[in-house]
C-alpha positions as CSV (number, residue, x, y, z in Angstrom):
1,M,72.4,-67.8,18.0
2,N,68.7,-68.5,18.9
3,Q,67.2,-71.9,17.3
4,K,64.9,-70.0,14.8
5,C,68.2,-67.8,13.8
6,F,69.8,-71.1,13.6
7,I,67.4,-72.4,11.3
8,L,66.9,-69.6,8.6
9,V,70.8,-69.7,8.5
10,L,70.9,-72.9,7.4
11,L,67.7,-72.4,4.9
12,F,70.1,-70.0,3.5
13,I,72.7,-72.3,2.9
14,S,71.1,-74.7,0.8
15,F,69.3,-71.9,-1.1
16,L,72.9,-70.4,-1.8
17,N,73.9,-74.0,-2.7
18,A,71.2,-74.8,-5.0
19,D,71.4,-75.1,-8.9
20,A,71.2,-71.4,-9.8
21,Q,68.7,-72.6,-12.4
22,E,66.3,-74.5,-10.0
23,I,63.1,-73.1,-11.1
24,V,60.9,-71.8,-7.5
25,K,57.1,-71.4,-8.4
26,V,56.0,-67.5,-8.4
27,K,52.3,-66.6,-7.6
28,P,50.0,-63.4,-7.6
29,A,50.3,-61.8,-4.4
30,F,47.3,-59.8,-4.4
31,E,44.7,-60.8,-6.5
32,I,42.9,-57.0,-5.0
33,L,45.5,-54.7,-6.5
34,R,44.9,-56.2,-10.1
35,E,42.8,-52.8,-11.5
36,F,45.8,-50.8,-10.5
37,D,48.5,-50.8,-13.2
38,K,51.6,-49.7,-11.3
39,I,51.9,-51.1,-7.7
40,R,55.3,-51.3,-5.9
41,D,57.2,-52.4,-2.7
42,F,55.3,-54.0,-0.1
43,T,55.9,-54.2,3.9
44,M,53.8,-56.4,6.3
45,D,53.3,-56.4,10.0
46,A,54.5,-59.5,12.0
47,S,50.5,-61.0,12.7
48,G,50.7,-60.9,8.4
49,S,47.3,-58.9,9.2
50,E,48.2,-55.5,7.9
51,A,50.5,-54.7,4.9
52,Y,51.5,-51.3,3.1
53,F,52.4,-51.0,-0.4
54,T,53.0,-48.0,-3.2
55,I,50.3,-47.3,-5.8
56,Q,51.3,-44.8,-8.4
57,S,49.9,-43.2,-11.6
58,Q,51.5,-43.9,-14.9
59,T,53.7,-41.1,-15.1
60,E,54.3,-42.0,-11.3
61,E,53.3,-38.0,-10.8
62,K,51.0,-39.2,-7.7
63,S,52.7,-42.2,-5.7
64,V,50.4,-43.1,-2.5
65,I,51.6,-45.2,0.3
66,S,48.2,-48.1,0.8
67,K,47.0,-50.2,3.3
68,V,45.2,-53.5,3.3
69,V,44.3,-55.3,6.0
70,K,43.5,-59.2,6.4
71,V,40.0,-60.7,7.3
72,N,39.0,-64.1,7.5
73,D,42.4,-65.4,5.7
74,E,41.6,-63.2,2.9
75,W,43.0,-59.2,2.0
76,K,40.1,-56.4,2.3
77,T,39.3,-53.1,2.9
78,L,41.9,-51.4,1.2
79,S,42.9,-47.6,1.6
80,V,45.3,-45.0,1.6
81,A,47.5,-44.6,4.3
82,S,46.4,-41.7,7.3
83,F,50.0,-39.9,6.1
84,S,50.2,-40.4,2.5
85,G,48.4,-38.4,-0.6
86,A,49.5,-35.4,-0.6
87,Y,52.6,-35.8,-1.7
88,K,55.4,-38.5,-3.5
89,D,55.3,-40.8,-0.9
90,L,56.5,-44.4,-1.6
91,E,58.7,-47.2,-0.1
92,P,57.2,-48.2,3.3
93,F,58.5,-50.5,5.8
94,L,57.6,-51.6,9.2
95,S,59.9,-51.8,12.1
96,P,59.8,-55.4,13.5
97,D,57.8,-54.8,16.7
98,G,54.8,-52.7,13.8
99,L,54.8,-49.5,16.0
100,R,57.0,-47.5,13.9
101,L,56.4,-47.6,9.8
102,Y,59.7,-45.8,7.7
103,F,58.9,-44.3,4.1
104,V,60.5,-42.3,1.6
105,S,58.9,-38.8,0.5
106,N,59.8,-35.7,-0.8
107,R,57.4,-33.0,1.5
108,P,58.8,-30.6,3.0
109,L,60.4,-30.6,6.1
110,H,57.8,-27.9,7.2
111,D,54.0,-27.0,6.8
112,S,55.0,-23.2,6.1
113,I,57.1,-24.7,3.4
114,T,55.3,-25.5,-0.3
115,S,57.4,-26.5,-2.2
116,T,58.9,-29.7,-2.6
117,K,62.4,-31.3,-1.7
118,D,64.5,-34.2,-2.5
119,F,63.3,-37.3,-1.5
120,D,64.1,-38.4,2.5
121,I,63.7,-40.9,4.6
122,W,60.6,-40.2,6.8
123,F,58.5,-42.2,9.7
124,V,55.6,-42.6,12.0
125,E,55.2,-43.9,15.2
126,R,52.1,-45.6,17.6
127,S,52.0,-46.7,20.8
128,A,49.5,-49.9,20.0
129,P,49.5,-51.7,16.7
130,N,45.8,-50.6,16.6
131,N,46.2,-47.0,17.4
132,P,46.5,-44.4,14.9
133,W,49.9,-43.2,13.2
134,S,51.6,-39.9,14.3
135,K,52.0,-37.3,12.0
136,P,55.3,-38.0,9.8
137,K,58.8,-37.1,11.4
138,N,61.6,-36.5,8.9
139,L,64.2,-39.1,10.2
140,G,67.3,-36.0,9.8
141,A,70.9,-36.0,9.9
142,P,72.9,-37.9,9.3
143,V,71.1,-40.2,7.5
144,N,69.4,-37.9,5.5
145,S,71.4,-35.3,3.4
146,E,70.7,-33.2,0.1
147,N,70.9,-36.4,-2.0
148,N,68.1,-38.8,-2.2
149,E,68.1,-41.4,0.3
150,F,65.6,-44.3,-0.6
151,Y,64.2,-47.6,0.6
152,P,64.6,-47.7,4.2
153,T,64.6,-51.2,5.6
154,V,65.2,-51.5,9.6
155,S,66.3,-54.6,11.8
156,K,65.4,-55.6,15.1
157,N,68.8,-54.0,16.7
158,G,67.6,-51.3,14.8
159,N,70.3,-50.5,12.4
160,L,69.2,-49.1,9.0
161,Y,70.1,-50.1,5.1
162,F,68.7,-47.6,3.0
163,T,69.6,-46.7,-1.1
164,C,71.0,-43.5,-2.1
165,D,73.4,-41.6,-4.6
166,C,75.3,-40.0,-1.7
167,P,79.3,-38.9,-2.1
168,G,80.8,-42.4,-1.1
169,A,79.0,-44.7,-3.5
170,L,81.2,-47.3,-5.5
171,G,78.6,-47.0,-8.5
172,R,75.4,-44.5,-9.0
173,D,73.1,-45.9,-6.5
174,D,74.5,-47.8,-3.6
175,I,72.9,-49.5,-0.3
176,F,74.4,-47.7,2.7
177,F,74.6,-48.7,6.5
178,S,73.8,-46.5,9.2
179,E,74.5,-48.5,13.0
180,W,72.1,-47.8,15.9
181,K,74.3,-46.8,18.9
182,N,73.5,-44.5,22.1
183,N,69.6,-43.9,20.7
184,A,71.8,-42.4,17.1
185,Y,72.3,-43.1,13.7
186,S,76.4,-43.3,13.0
187,T,77.3,-42.2,9.4
188,P,76.3,-43.7,6.7
189,I,78.9,-46.2,4.7
190,A,78.4,-47.8,1.1
191,L,78.4,-51.4,1.7
192,D,81.2,-53.0,0.1
193,E,81.8,-54.8,-3.4
194,N,80.4,-57.9,-1.8
195,I,77.0,-56.2,-2.6
196,N,77.9,-53.0,-4.3
197,S,79.0,-52.4,-7.6
198,K,79.6,-49.8,-10.6
199,G,76.2,-49.8,-11.1
200,F,73.0,-49.8,-9.9
201,E,72.3,-51.7,-6.4
202,Y,68.8,-50.7,-4.7
203,N,66.2,-52.0,-2.4
204,A,67.4,-54.0,0.1
205,Y,65.5,-56.2,2.7
206,I,67.5,-56.7,6.0
207,S,66.7,-59.9,7.7
208,K,65.0,-59.3,11.4
209,D,67.9,-60.4,13.3
210,D,70.5,-58.9,10.6
211,T,72.0,-61.6,9.1
212,F,70.5,-62.0,5.9
213,M,69.8,-59.2,2.8
214,I,67.8,-59.5,-0.2
215,F,68.6,-56.2,-2.6
216,G,67.9,-55.3,-6.2
217,G,71.0,-55.2,-8.8
218,Y,70.6,-53.8,-12.3
219,N,71.8,-55.0,-15.5
220,R,74.9,-57.1,-13.8
221,E,76.3,-59.8,-15.8
222,D,75.3,-63.0,-13.7
223,G,71.9,-61.6,-13.7
224,L,69.0,-62.6,-16.3
225,G,68.7,-58.9,-17.9
226,S,67.2,-55.6,-16.5
227,G,66.6,-55.5,-13.1
228,D,67.2,-58.8,-10.5
229,L,67.2,-59.8,-7.3
230,Y,70.5,-60.6,-4.8
231,I,71.0,-62.2,-1.3
232,S,74.1,-62.1,0.4
233,T,74.7,-63.5,4.1
234,K,76.3,-62.1,7.0
235,N,79.4,-63.8,9.0
236,S,79.9,-63.5,12.6
237,S,82.4,-61.0,11.9
238,G,80.2,-58.6,10.6
239,Q,81.0,-59.2,6.9
240,W,78.7,-59.8,4.0
241,S,79.3,-62.0,1.8
242,K,79.4,-62.0,-2.3
243,A,75.6,-61.3,-2.8
244,K,74.3,-64.3,-5.5
245,P,71.2,-64.1,-8.0
246,L,67.9,-65.2,-6.7
247,P,67.0,-68.2,-8.9
248,L,64.5,-68.6,-11.9
249,H,61.5,-67.7,-11.7
250,I,61.9,-64.8,-9.2
251,N,64.5,-63.6,-11.3
252,S,63.4,-62.9,-14.7
253,K,64.1,-61.1,-17.9
254,Y,62.2,-58.1,-16.7
255,M,62.4,-55.7,-13.9
256,D,62.4,-57.4,-10.4
257,Y,62.6,-55.5,-7.5
258,C,61.0,-54.2,-4.2
259,P,62.0,-57.8,-1.7
260,F,60.2,-58.1,1.3
261,V,60.4,-61.3,3.4
262,D,57.8,-63.2,5.8
263,E,60.1,-64.7,7.7
264,K,57.5,-66.4,9.6
265,Q,55.9,-68.2,6.7
266,N,59.6,-68.1,4.5
267,M,57.5,-66.4,2.1
268,L,59.6,-63.7,-0.3
269,Y,57.2,-60.9,-1.8
270,F,58.3,-58.5,-4.4
271,T,57.7,-56.5,-7.1
272,S,58.2,-57.3,-11.0
273,R,57.3,-56.1,-14.2
274,R,57.0,-59.5,-15.9
275,S,54.6,-60.7,-18.8
276,A,53.5,-63.9,-20.0
277,S,52.0,-62.7,-23.4
278,S,55.1,-61.3,-25.4
279,N,55.4,-64.2,-27.6
280,I,51.4,-64.4,-28.1
281,K,49.3,-63.9,-31.5
282,I,46.6,-61.6,-31.0
283,N,43.8,-62.2,-33.3
284,T,40.5,-60.5,-32.3
285,I,39.8,-57.7,-29.6
286,S,38.4,-59.8,-26.8
287,E,41.7,-61.7,-27.0
288,L,43.7,-58.3,-27.0
289,K,41.3,-57.4,-23.7
290,E,42.2,-60.8,-22.0
291,M,46.0,-60.3,-22.3
292,L,45.7,-56.8,-21.0
293,E,43.6,-57.2,-18.1
294,A,45.9,-60.5,-16.7
295,Y,48.1,-60.2,-13.8
296,E,51.0,-61.1,-15.6
297,N,50.7,-58.1,-18.3
298,G,53.8,-56.4,-18.1
299,N,52.5,-53.5,-15.2
300,S,54.5,-53.5,-12.5
301,R,52.4,-56.6,-10.0
302,L,53.4,-57.8,-6.4
303,Y,54.4,-61.7,-6.5
304,K,55.2,-64.0,-3.9
305,A,57.5,-67.2,-3.9
306,R,58.5,-69.7,-0.9
307,F,61.9,-68.3,-0.9
308,S,63.7,-71.8,1.2
309,L,64.1,-74.3,-1.7
310,L,64.1,-76.9,1.2
311,E,60.0,-76.4,0.5
312,K,58.6,-77.5,-2.7
């Protein structure tokens, strides 16, 4: 294990052993996206200058992967990704080298087909970070199936984790694992009860070195209500530890989901539907307008927080 990986493990051991009620400061991640009511999922390149996320209509009839770039330490130049816009696309994830972007779509397998299908994992590729993306390619079997596959995340060794309502799941939706071996993906298997349950598990982020995972769990007994974020670490034998919830105020009584970690900056990004105005009495239209335009207004927004409790 190299020095960087060792430090990350130590940080997460401290994180897991910290008081569950420890308060972590959460901040809005992207003011540039304030005008959109339904933002979800997030991925960023290693340089921290290129990011992708999903913008959806209120009914989710339209779901478009969009891109933003950082110029002079400020996020600017918001655009629709070159491979998105025609179908229901969501949940982008950049590979650690930034040369492949995985995403989920209901697009047909071939241009000659007009009807959409179930959700599959797709990807686009590029030969260098500044080059254009290829046309989308379906990841194919054995990962994709007649069931719905969601939220792909990939480590440096190529191992793939994703959400599926596939046969073999312990619950309604589970997190599945497919090993990258001999230049091919193995038949996916559901992770064990340390991760999955009889309920819903989803939206896994796998660390670059495949040693820790943050994922979403819905309405668990040790949660705060609705969806919460959980963390698990992998030991030298490849076994996952019993997942534990992340602390306040990363988790809230509202829906918290879609995690991504900038491991270079030790920053956790996630989506939340939290609201800071549920107990506020509205007396005027101006107050109502101010509440509706606030960042924490119950809409899906992107947030960020230091993921190590050693950093305060």
